[in-house]
Each structure stands twice: as structure tokens, then as C-alpha cells.
N, C-alpha and C positions, 0 to 999 in steps of 0.2 A: 440444389436441394435434393436429398435422397428421396426415392419413392418407396422406401421401405417403412413399414410400421411395426408396431409391437403388438403381438397377440396377447390376450388375457393371461396366458401362462408365461409371457415374457420372451418368447422366441420371435426373431425378426421375420416378417412376412412382406411380400410385395403385392398381396391381394387385399385391398381395403374391405372387401366383403366380409372378411373374417372378423372385422371390428364390429359387425352388426350381430346381435344375438341370434343364435340358431333358431330359436322359437319364432322370431320375426321373419326370418328368411323362409322357414317352412310354411308360415301362414300365407305369405304373398305368393309362394310357388304352388300352393294347393290347387288353385284354379287351373294353372298350366298343366299340372299332372292329370287333372280330371278330364280336361279337353283332349289331351293326348290319349288317355285311356279309352275314352269313348270312341275316338277315331280308330284305334287299334281293334276294338271289339267289332266295329262295323266292318273293317277290312277282313277280319277273320271270318265273320258270319257270311259275308258275300262270297268270299273265296271258297269256303266249305260248301255252301249251297250250290255254287256254280259247278263244283266238281261232283257233288253227290247226285245232282239232278241230271247230269250229262249235258246240260244246256251249253256250257262253254265248248265242249268237244264238238257238239253238233254245229255250233256257230262257226268254229274255226274250220270245220270240214266243208262248210258251204263255200260257194264261190267268192263271197264277200269277207271271208275270214281274215285274210291278211290286211284288207283295207280297214276293217273294224279295229284290228289290233294296232295298226299304225295311227288311226284317228284317236284311239284311246290314249296313246303315248303323247300325241300332240296336245290333246285336251288337258292332260295332266300337267304338261309343261306350262301351258297358258294359265291354268288355274293356280299353279305355284306362284307365278308372277302376280296374278290378280289378288290372291289372298295375302301375299307378303306386302304388296303395295297398299291394299285396302286396310291393313291393320297396323301400318307404320305411321310415324309422325310425318306430317306434310300438309301441303295446301292443294294438292291435286284432286281431281274428281274422285279417284279411287279411294283417297284418304278419308273421304266423307262417308264411306260405307258404314252402315249400321252394324253394331255387334251381332244382332240376330242374323243379318245377311251373311256376315263373315263366318259365323258358326255353321250356317247351312252350307256354305261353300266348302268348308272344311269337311263336313260329313259326306257331301257328294264326292269330294276328292277322295276320301277314304274308301267309299263304295267303289269308285272307278279303279282305285289301286287294288282293291280286293278282287275285282273282275280280272285285272291284268295278272295278278299273282295266282290265279286259279291254275295256271300252267304248271306250277311246281308240283301239283298233285299227279301230273302225268309224267314228270321227269324224275321224281323221287318217290320212294315208298313211304307209307304213313309213319313207320317207325323212325326213319331218318328225319322226316319233317318234324315229328314230335320232339325228338331229342335236340335237334337244332334250335327249335323254338325255346325249349326249356333252358338250354345253355345260353342262348341269346338274351333271354329275360334276366337270368342271374348275372350275366356279364354286364348288361346295360345298367342294372341296379348298382353293381359295384362301381361302374364308371360314374354314375350320377352321384353316389356317395363321395367318391374321390373329388368330383367337381365341387362339392359343397365345402370340402376341407382342404383342397389344394392350396398351398401357401403362395404359389406363383400365379399371377393373373395372366391367362393365356389369350384373352379376348383381343389383344393387340395383334395377334398373329393371323387374324382373319384373312387379310389380303394374300398372305403367303399360302395359306391352305386353299384359297380359291384357285390359285394358279396350280397347286398340286392336284386338285380335283380335276382340272381340265387336262393335265398331263396324264392322270390316271385313266380318264375316259378315253383319250386318244390311244393310250397304250393298250387298253382292253380291246378296243376295236381292231387294232393292228394284230394283236396276238390271236384273237378269235378267228380272224380272217386268214392270216398268213402262217401263224405258228400254233395251231390248235392241239399241241401235245400236252399231256397231263402235267408234266413238270412246269412248263411255262404257265399253264392255267393255275396251278397251285401257288406259284410265286406271286402272280398278279392278284389273286384273291387274298393271299396273306398280306400283301402291301395295302390292299383296299381295306382290310379289316383293321390294320394298324392306323391307317389314316382316319377312318371314321371313329375309331376309339378316341383319338385325340380331339376330333371335332366334337364328339359328344361331351367330353369334359369342358371344352371351350364353350359350347352352346349352353350347358348348364350354368356356367358362370355368367354368360351373356344374358340368359333368361332372368337370373336373379337381379342383375343390374336394371334390366328393362322393367321388371315387375315392381321393384322398389321405387323406381321413378314414376311409373304409372299409378302407383297407390296414392301418390300425392296430387293426382290430376283428376280424380273422380272415377265413378263406376264405369262409364263408357270406356275410358282409357284402360282401366284394368281388364275389362272384358276383351277388348280388341287386342291388347298386348298379350294376354294369356293365349289367345288363338294363334297369334304370330309365333310365339315361342313354342307352343304345342306342335305347330307344323314342322319347325326345325328339328325338334327332338323326335317327332314321329318319323321323319325321314331318316334320321340317324339310326333309329331302331330298325327300320325296314332294311336299310343297307347292311347293317351289322348282321341281321338275320340271314339275308341272302348270301353274304360272304361266308358265314359259318356253314350254311346249308351246302354251298358249293364245295367247300373244303371237306365236309363230311362225305359228300357224294363222291368226290375224287378219291378220297382215302378208301372208301368202301369198294369202289371200282378197282383200285390198285390191288387191294387185298384179294379180291375175287380172281384177278388175273394171275396172281402169284399162287 
């Protein structure tokens, strides 16, 4: 049996989400976008406050700076697992997490991410950061729109992209340690940007499916699922921003050297 369907305008599609009215999909996704937006605002405010006050620089200059930075990364990794497990369908202890607790965890996560990202203010000038953020926002918006209307269902490619993410992570470590030249760094950042672009489209489609399913299971399910999806899209945006920022930074450095 074919997995293709016919859209309202008669063209064949393999994405069943397109059979659902756009108004309905927008309505169920509103909570998800709202949670993601709040998380991004928290991250931006914490990051700006840390840089403007000089607190981050003083902390990193202290003897415990590297330890605190390492612990922050570890806590972020643990919280990613906790929030994902706590807002997913299941029978485990974490799956019984209340929506209010999951939301608080997401906002604490966003604050810690903001603290971690304060370092970009010391690596790049304000103009480069501002342009990179603006481009990232427009680019992410375009990807989200594409995810809403893409005729092909990409969610089945999840396991493949998980492997590609692991390969990307290992490649970045190897290049940063052994081949830290501008050309190699530019290539790995471009590859990372392409990978997270596809992941964003895929996560938008996945979020629509999850939110549609949750909407039939009650308010708690909708609240928890919106947080789960918001975390995925939040991380997509953060990674896209960082890759674009690095590409802009490398391009500026190359221009200055020439």
C-alpha cells in the first residue's frame, strides 16, 4: 500500500500532516512556540547580564572557573535527559513529572545555557553577535515554515541523524584539537549548520505529530509535550545560532588577515 496521500490541491505528498488544516496545526503548536520563546528570552537575558556585569569574566578568572564551566556542561546534559524523559510518554518515575516542574526545569536549563553562552561576548564583537542572531532568527523561521509545508515526512530519519550528530561531535573535537586551521573549521561549521537545518525541519514535523496526539489526551499531556518539543526546537535554534556566529567570525577574521 502506498504511503502517499493527496493534498487539498491534488498534488501527491508523503506527509500526512498536510491533510490536517493549517489552522488546527497552528493552534496545537502555539504552546510549543510560546515555551521555546520564553526559554530563548531567559537565555538572552542571563547571557547579556553576565557579560554586562562582568560576573562571568570574574568567575572564569577565579581558580574555580574551569570547574564551574565543566559542571555547567554536565548539568545541562543531565537536565536534557531529565526534561526529555519527564515530558515523554512512559511509566517511569520521571514520566510522572508535573507540567509545572517540567516548565521550571526548562527555564532553569535556559538560564544555565545563557550563563554558558556568555563566553560569546568575549569571543566576538557585539555587531557580529547581533547580525548572527538576526540571520539565525530569520533562517530558523524559514526552516519552521518549510517544516509546516514540506511534502515529505522526515521524522523517520531520526536514527540516521542521531548517528550523524555523533559523527559531527567527534569530528569537531578532532578538528579543534588536531587541525585548528580556518578552512577546516569553516567546513565543519558549514556541515553542522546543514545538519541542524534538516534537524529543525524534522523536529517541527515531529512536534506537530506529538502535539496533535497530546491534544486528545488532556491538558497535562499538552503542557508536558509542548515543553518536550520546545526543548528540541530551542536546542536546534541555539546550535544554528552558534554555527552561523562561528562562520561569521571566521569570515571576518579571514577578511582582516587579507
